C-alpha positions in Angstrom: 0.0 0.0 0.0 1.3 3.5 -0.8 1.3 6.3 1.7 -1.4 8.2 -0.3 -3.7 5.2 -0.4 -3.2 4.7 3.3 -4.4 8.1 4.3 -7.2 7.8 6.8 -6.5 4.2 7.6 -4.4 2.5 10.3 -2.3 -0.6 10.5 -0.9 -2.3 13.6 2.6 -2.2 12.0 3.9 0.1 9.3 7.2 -0.1 7.4 8.3 3.1 5.6 10.8 2.6 2.8 12.8 5.8 2.2 14.3 6.4 -1.3 18.1 5.9 -1.7 18.4 9.2 -3.6 17.0 12.6 -2.7 13.4 12.8 -3.8 11.4 16.1 -3.9 8.3 14.0 -3.3 9.4 12.9 0.1 8.4 15.8 2.4 7.9 16.4 6.1 4.1 16.1 5.6 4.3 12.8 3.7 6.8 11.3 6.1 4.4 12.3 9.0 1.5 10.7 7.2 3.4 7.5 6.7 4.5 7.1 10.3 1.2 8.1 11.9 -0.6 5.2 10.1 1.0 2.8 12.6 -1.1 1.9 15.7 1.7 -0.1 17.5 5.0 -0.1 15.6 6.7 1.8 12.8 9.9 0.7 11.1 11.8 3.2 8.9 14.1 1.6 6.3 16.6 4.0 4.8 19.4 6.3 5.8 19.4 8.9 8.5 20.3 11.4 5.8 17.2 10.6 3.8 15.0 11.0 6.9 16.7 14.3 7.8 16.1 15.6 4.2 12.5 14.6 4.4 12.0 16.4 7.7 13.6 19.6 6.3 11.5 19.7 3.1 8.0 21.2 3.4 5.3 20.6 0.9 4.8 23.5 -1.5 1.4 23.9 -3.0 1.0 25.5 -6.4 -2.8 26.0 -6.5 -2.9 29.6 -7.7 -5.4 30.4 -4.9 -3.4 33.4 -3.7 -3.4 35.0 -7.2 -7.2 34.3 -7.7 -8.1 35.8 -4.3 -6.0 38.9 -5.3 -7.9 39.1 -8.6 -5.0 38.1 -10.7 -5.0 35.1 -13.1 -3.3 32.0 -11.8 -0.4 30.5 -13.8 
């Protein structure tokens, strides 16, 4: 099961596989979602460096909402 498919569900044990290379997709928010799916035990497989990078990277949203609220076209 992927992290996104797991949102809103729980499992007794969860294993999180971190990428071996830096991935812009692995963010603090996604890592949080992954580890909080575990009810009893979480296992993180990967390097400490990968985990630290994930914790430093925040998700950036590009919805254009700020521009639309300001009356400017998004894009």
